[in-house]
N, C-alpha and C positions, 0 to 999 in steps of 0.2 A: 727791256734791260737784260744785258748779258749776266746770267746768274753768277758767273765766276767773278764778276766785278762788283757784286753787290757787297754791302757791308754786314751781311747776315752773320750772326754769331757762329752758326753751323752751316755746312755746305747744303745748297739747295739741290739735292741729287735728282729729284724727279724732273727738274727743269733744265739740267745740264744736257745739252744735245752736242754731237760731235762739231757741228758748225760754230759753237760758241768758243772752242777750245783755243784755236790758233789766234783769232783776234784778241782774246783776253790775255793770253801769254805775251803776245807781241806788245800790247798796251802796257803790261806790268813790267816787262823787260826794259821798254823805253823810259818808264818813270824811274826804274831803279838806276839806270845809267845817268839820267838827268839829275837824280838826286846826288850821286857820288860827284859828278862834275860840278855841280852848284856848291856843294860843301867844300871841295878842294879849292875852288876859286874864291869863295866867300871869306874864308879864314886864312890869317897869316900863321897863327899857331893853333895847334889842334888839342882838343880835350875830348873826354868821353861824351859830354853833352853836345858838343857841337860837330862831332863826327861819327863816332861808333854807334851811339844810340839811334840817330836818324836813319843810318844805313840798315841797322838791325830792324827797324820799323818797316822800312821799304821792302827789305827781303823777306820779312814776315808776311806781308800781303802777297807777295809772289808765291811763297811756300803754301800759304792757305788756299790759293787758287789751284795750284798744281797738285797738291795732295789728293782731293777727290778725283782728279782726272787720272792720276797714276793708279789709285786704288780701283776705280771702276774698270780700268783696262785689265786689272787682275781678276776681277770678281764677276763681271758681266761683259766679257769681252765680245766685240763684234767688229766687223770689217771697217765700218766707218769710223768707230772709236779708235780702233788700232791705227788707222791711217792719220787721224788728227794727233794722236799721241806721238807717233813716230815723227810727224812733221815738226813737232816742238823740240824733240830730243837734242837735235844739233844746236838749236838756238839757245837752249838752256846750257848746254855744255860750253858753247862759245862764251856765254855771259860769265859763266863760272871761271873759265880760264882767263878771260879778259880781266876780271877783277883781281884774280890771283897774280896776274903778270903786270898790274897797274903800279909802276915804280913810285909815282907820286903818292898813291894811297899807302904803299908799303913804307915809304919814308915817313908819312904822317903817323902811322902806327908806331913805327920805331921811335919817332920823336916823343910820343906819349910815353912809351915804355922807358925812355931815357930821362924824362922829366921829373921833377920834384913831386908832381901830383900823383905819379904812379903809385907810390907808397901809401898815399891817402885813400886809394881806391880799395874797395873790399876784395877779399881773396877770389871771389868768383869773377869779378871784373878783371883782375890781373890774369887770371886763367884765360879768359876770353882773348886778351891781348897776346898773351904768350903763345896760345894755340894758333892765333891768326899769323903771327910772324913766322911760325914753323910752316903753316900752310902756304904762305907766299913763296917760301923756298921750294915746297913740294909742288908748287904750280909753275915753277920756272922763272921766278921774277929776276933771277940773276943771270939768265941765259942771254946770249946775243940775239938779235932780231930774228935771224934765220931760224935758230933753234926754238925760239918762242913760238914762231908760226908752225913749225913742225909739231911741237908739243900740243898745240891747240888742235891741229888736224887729227893727231893721234886720239886725243880726248874725245872729239866728236865721233870718230869712227868706232872707238870702243863702246860709247854709249848706244850707237845704233846696232853694233854687233850683239851686245848684251840683250837688247830687245828682240833681235832676230832669233837668238838662241832660244829664248823663252817662248816665242811664238811657234817656233818649230816643235818644241816639246808639247805645247798645248794643242796644236793642230794634230799632231801624230797620236796623242792621247784620245782626242775626240773622234778620229777617223776610224778607229778599230772598234769593232764590237762583234759579238757572237750571238746569233739568234738561236735558241734552243727550243724545240717543241716536245722533245722526248725527255720526260722528267727523270728517267733512268740515268741520263747523263749527269744529273745534278745530285746523285745520291751522296749523302754525307753532309750536304749544306744545311745549316740550321734554319729554322723557320724565319728568323729575322733576314737572313741573306736571301732566301727565296722569295720573301715578300718584296724586298728591294728590287730583285731581278724581274719580278712580275710587274712591279710598279714601273720600272724603267721601260719595259716592253710597252705597256699600256701608253705611256707618255709619248711613245714613238709610233703609235697606232699599229702595234703588232700583238699577236697572240703569244702565249707561252711566256718565255723568260729571256731576258737580254743581259748578257755579261758584258761589262765594258772595263776599260783600263782605269777608270776612276778608282781611287785607292780602296774605298770600302768593298767594292765589288771584286777587284783584283785579290785583295787580302783574304777574303772569304773563300774564294776558289783555291788559293795556294795553302790555306790552313785546313780546309774541311773536305774538299772534293775527293771523293774515292777514286773517280776515274782519272788514272794517271796521265792518260793522253790529253785529256782536258787541261790538267795542270801544266803539262809541257807546253801546250799550244798557248795558253794565257801567259806563262812565264816568258816564252819566246817573244810574243808580241810586246810584252811590257819592257823587257830589258833590251829591246832593240829599237826602241822608240827614237825617232829623229836621227837615224843612223843610215849606214850603207847595207845593213842586214835586215832580216825579218820580213813581215808580210808587206810592208810599205818601203822596202829597201830603196834608198836613193831619193824618196819623194820629198821628205823634210830633213835632208841629211845635215847634220851639224859639224861634219868632219872638218870642212874648210873654215867654218866660223870659229871653232876651237883653235885651229892651227894659227889663224890670223890674230885671235885674241892674245894667245901666248906671245907671238912675235911682237905685237904692239906693245904689250905691257913690259916686255924685256927692253925694247927700244926706249920706252918712256923712262924706265929706270936708269938706263945708261945715259939718256940725256941729263938726267939730274945728279949723275956722278955716282950712282950705285952699281954695284957689280951685276945685280940681277933684281927681279921684282920682289923676291922674298925679302931682300934687305930693305927695299923701299917700303914694303908692307909693314915691317916692324918699326918703322918710324913713328907710327901712331899706336904702338901696342906696349904692354907691359914688358913682354919678353925683349931681352936686350941684344940678342944675336941669333942667327940661324943655328949656330952650333948649340945654343941653349935649347932651342925648340926641338931639334933633331935628338939631342941627348935626352930630353924629357920623354918624347914619344918612344925612343928605343928602349929607354929604361922600363917604361910601362909595358911595353911589348915583351920584354925579357921576363918580367914578373908574371904576365898573364898567359903567355904561350902554353906553359906546361898544363894549365887548367883547361885552356881552349882545346888542346889536342885530346885531353881526356874527355871533354864534352863531346867531340865529334866521334871518338872511338865508342863511347857509350851509346850514341845514337845509331851508329852503324851496326853495333852488336844487337841493339833492340830491333832494328828493322830486319835484321837477318833472323834472329830467333823467333820474333813474333809474327813476321810476315813473309819469311823466306825471301826477302830482297837483299841481294848481295851487292848490287851496283847503285848505291845511293846517288842521286843526281841532285842538281840545285833545285829543281822544282819538286823534290821529295822533302827538302829539309823542314820547311814550315809544317807540312802535313804530319810527318812522323814525330816532329818535335811536340806538336799537340798531342798525339797519341801517346806518346812517352810521358808527357806531363800528367795527362789524365790517369794513366796507369800508376805512375810512381806517387803522385800526390792526390789521386782521386779528385783531380781539379780539371774542370772544363771552363773554357773561356765563356761559353754560352751560360753556364751556370752563374758565373760571376757577373756577366752583363745584366742579368735579371735584377740585380740589386743597385744598379747604376743608371736609372732613368735620368735624363737631363733635368727633369723638374725636381729632382732631389739633389743631384750633384751641384747645380748652379747655386741654389739658396745655401747649401752647405759649404760651398767654396766662399760665399759672402760671409758667412758666420765665422769661418776660419780667419778671415781678414779682420772681422770685428773684434774677435777675441785677441788677436795678436796686436793690432794697431789702433783699436777703438774707432775704426771707420764704419759707416753705415752706408750700404748700397741699396738703392731703390730703383726700381724700373719706371721708366718714363713712357707714357703712351703717345703723347703728341710730338712727332718728329717726322722728318723727311728721311727717305732712305732709298736705296738702289734696288731693293728686292724684298718681297713680303716676308721672307724668312728672318730678316734683320730685326734685333732687338736693341734697345737704348737704355743705358743706365746712368745714374749719377752717384758720385761718392761724396759723402759729407763727413767731416771729423766730429769729434765729440762735442765741440762748441757750435756745430751747426754750420760750420764754414764749408762751402762748396769747394772740393779739392780736385775734382776730376770728373769727366764724363767718358763714356765709351760705347762704341757700337759693337755688337756681337753678331757674326755671320758664321753659324756653326756647321752647315751641312754641305755635303758635296753636290755638285750639279754640273751640267754641261757648261762650257765656256767660262769656267771658274778655274783658275790655277790650283794645281794640287798643293798639298802640304798644309802647314799651319804657320801663322806668323802674327806678330803685332807690329803695327806701323803707327807713326804719329799723324794725326789729322790736324791738331793745333797744338802749338807749344806754349808753355807758361811764359808769360812776359809781364812785367810791371811798367805801366805808363802813368806817371803821376801817382795818384792814390788808387788807380784801377789796376785790377789783376785780370790778365787774360787767363782763363782756366784751360788747362791742358785737356785735350781730347784724343782718344786713342781709337784705332781699329784693332779688334780681335777676331782673327779669321781662322777657321778650322774646316776640315772636310770629313766630318763624321757621317755615319749612317743616318739619313733622314728618317722620320717617323714612317711607319708602313702600315697601311690598314688601320686597325684599332690598336696597334702596338706603338707606344711612344718611342722616341729616340732612345735607344739603349747604348750606353758607352762600355767597351771593354775597359779593363783596368789601364791598359796603355793609353786609351783615349782620355781617361781621367787625368793621367800624368801630363798628357799634352796640354790639356786645358789649364791645369795648374801652372805649367811651364809658361805658357803664353800670357797668362794672368800675371805671373811674376814680372815679365817684361812690362806689362801694362801698369802695374804699380809703380815701377821704377820711372816710367814716364809721367804718371799722373800725380803721384804724391810729392814730387819734388817741391822744395821751398826756394829754389834758386830762381831769380827774377830775370835772367839774361838768357835768351833763346840759345845762344851758342853753347852753353853748358847746363841748361836746365834738362831735367830728365835723363833720357839716354843720350843726349848730344854732348859730345866732347868726352864720353866715357872711353877709355882704351878698349879697343875692340876685343881683346882677349879677356877683358873683365866684364863685358856687357851681358854675358850669360849667367853671372853670379846671381842676380835676384831670381831669374827663371828657374835655374836648376835648384836653387835654394827652396823654392816653393814645392818642388816635387816631393820633398821628404815627407810632407804631411799626408801624402796619399798612402803612406805605409804605417801610419799611427792609429791605433785602435780608437783613441779619443777623437781623432779627426774624422775617421771613417764612420763613426757613429753619427756625424753630422752630415756626411755627403752620400750616405747610402740608405737604401730601403727598397724592398721588393716592389717591383712596378705594378703588380696587381694587388697584393695584400698590405703593402706597406711595412711588412715585417722587416726587423733590423737584420743586418748582416750577421748570420750565425757565427757563434765563436769558433766552431769547428771549421767552417769555411775560411774564416780569417786565419786560422792557424795553418790551414793548407796553403793559403795565399802566401803567408810569410815563409813557409817551408820551401815554396817554389820560387820565392822572390829572386834568388840568384841562380835559378835553373839556367844553365848554358851561359852564365855571365862571362865565363871566359871567351866564348865565341863571340858574344856581343861586344866585348871589350876590343878584341883584335879586329873586328869588323870596322869599328870606329877608328881604330889606329891605322887600318889600311887606307881609309878615306883620307885621314889627316897626313899620313906620310906621303901618300900619292899627290895630294894637292900641294904640299910644301915642296916636294922634289921637282915637280914639272916646272915650278916657278923658280926654284933655286938653281937647278942644273940646266936651265934652257940654254941651248947653243944654236945661234942662227944657222950655222953650217949644217946641223943635223935636223933642224926643226924640232917640233913639239915632243917627239918620241913618246906620245901619250900612252899607248898601250904597251910599249916596251917597258917603260918605267912602272906602269901599274902591275905588269907581269912580275917585274923584279920585286916590287913591294909585297905582292902576294906570296911569292916564294919565301920572302923573309918573315912575315907576320901572318899571312893567311892560313886557314885551315881548311875552309871550303873553297875549293877552286872552281869557279864557274866554267861553263863551256866556252869554247873559242868564239862562238858567235855572239856572246854577251857584250853589249856595248854600253855598259853602266855609265861611263863618262859622258856619253852623248846627251844624257838628261841630268847631269850633275849641276843643276842650276845654281846652287850655293856658290860655286866657285866661278862659273862661267857667266852668270847673270845676276848673281847677288853680290854682297859685300864681303864674301869669305875667301877671295883669292889669296892663296898663301896665308889663311888665317883660319881654316877649318879646325886646326889644332885647338882653337879657342874653346871649343866645347869641352875638351878634357882638361885644359888648363884651368878654365873657370869652374870645372867640377871639383878640382882640388879646393878652390876657394869656398864653394858652396857647401861641400861635405864638411870642411873644417868649421865653417860658420855654424852649420846646423848642429855640430857637436856640442856647442855651448848650450842649445836648447835641450839637447839630450841630457846634459848635466843639471840644467835648472828647472826643466820641465817644458813640454812642447808648446804650452800655452802660457808660460810665464810672461805676464805682462811687462814687467820691468826689462826683460831681455829683448821682448818684441819692440818696445819703445826705443831701446838702445839700437837695434837694427834699423829701425825707422829713421832715427835721427842721424846716424852714422853713415848709413849706406843709401837708403831709398831716397831721403830728402836731399842728399848732397848732389846727385846727378854727377856731372863731369866737372864740378867746381874745384875738386882737389885730385891729386894723384891716387889712382885707385889702390895701390899697394898701402898708401898712408891711411886711406879710409878703412881698409881691412884691418890694419894694425890698430887703428883707433877703436874698432869694434871688438876685435879678438884679444887685444893685448900683446900681440906678437905676430911674426910673419907666418903665413900659411904652411901647414905640414900635410904630407901626402897620406899619412895613416888612415885618416877617416874615410878618404876615397877608397882605398883598398878594402877597408873593413866593410863599407856599405855595399861593395860589389862582391864581397865573398872571395876576394883574391888573396891567395897566400895563406888561407886558413887551414 
């Protein structure tokens, strides 16, 4: 039996082979089409029960088959898997567009919306229908036949290009490594980084050490390697991945892919009657206009730039005074920032890491969730997975009800996409009296254990873990029974980061740190003196960090907002203009950052990267209520659970925020938490 067509509760990962993928997706797409056709023919008038629910059930089966395929393509990538995955992308895109352009289906939904029964549906059901009517329009249901066909072609090509972009980045990342036999070259690297480099070399049957472009290896070199030439070489390889520059110039070059993506997105927006893709992007977001987004970003930049310039000036002065280095380059920033942090705050990242072994952080994170929301998280031993590193957990509420389950894949390895993310495996859905329990994937790329040293997280890693777990809680703790708006589904994209960034705040609270930290050898608690130094260093270079995120956000928004077919993408021209406006660290000319900016070219953040800062206003303001009431105040935690996490996309995000906070969001808490303007 094809494991993708089984009715198993969870995916049968170990049994899924590339040859299963296309036949399963073909079968499920055919079933989904037949389902819609039969329902439209069978009924003269339409209701939730005789149309919307059966279509949702059919598409849920399709999603549950595609989810493990898409996930495995990201975490255990191989040529046969990649080929099977790519073969399905145009088919899925065609189905999606076909449904979105089905006029009879659109009229059936509109008929339900206009009928007396609409007001008798609950709020979440009405939201599903309202979103669907919006999405019909965004799929081109009103276009003439020629334009509909063009829209469909564009959608398919965009799907393939996004996959190609990501593959190029992965291949370029995997292709480069530096074999080192002279330990002097690695002077400055901490024991954990050396152990990882030696372990990586051994895995590839080499003596000595192996540096790669996987993020833990790259970051260690950029932060600690005394050898400036080694830092320059690794930086150059990393920031030119998948481009026309660097050691593999032209081999996996994303230049044409990026240009084509921008052109097609602009054409799609214009087909739908929008001036540009930024306008189209905002149709599903909280922000009301491009001007509002740009004003928001420019205002933040204006507030942050003076501090960012001071941050850089201090770093340049430090490098000159302490190390006689006058020409600070991009590959020096991380290294001298760490030296300066150590001197100014007597704080070393390695010292901090010793207190955050994963076997302390993870149970502590679960305790934080228990104290906030009364949820109990237990590890499950008997489950199928895609890799031996994967762990599996279940969440139960105080009444013993299973609320969600999740896979955790925490460590970097070859053939695994970089970065950290949460994705949905199974969505919550109610069928009769049965509840389909939501399941999430939580993926990170931390340093794996090395020798007798367990996996140690630096504090940024801890924040990343809490961030992704916040997304996971949003998906898993939902009480909405309809897949279109349960969990993260249907949430405005610029509000979807609220629960994730909200969770990050506990990483800075003494009471929470007592739960998530303990020395990996002795078990000793995080010393008060170290905590005070961490707090003192919390906003170290926060101005520089803020304007770097604003640089990404403005660049993303502008290349989509200002696209002109006569001039092409102007990607690096606009990036240079943005850097001149908000940047303080100007990278070298060969830097090709955009060529690996997967968030906007292969993810869902095109003309939406600003969402991180937009949602940080929401999350900071939400957390300020806990600062007033107590970070583990159970009543406030329950209030956040019932007003935000459990509601999913069933209501407007601004209204949900107002329900929780009692007013619209204010920016003051964001600035205060980042030490801006103090």
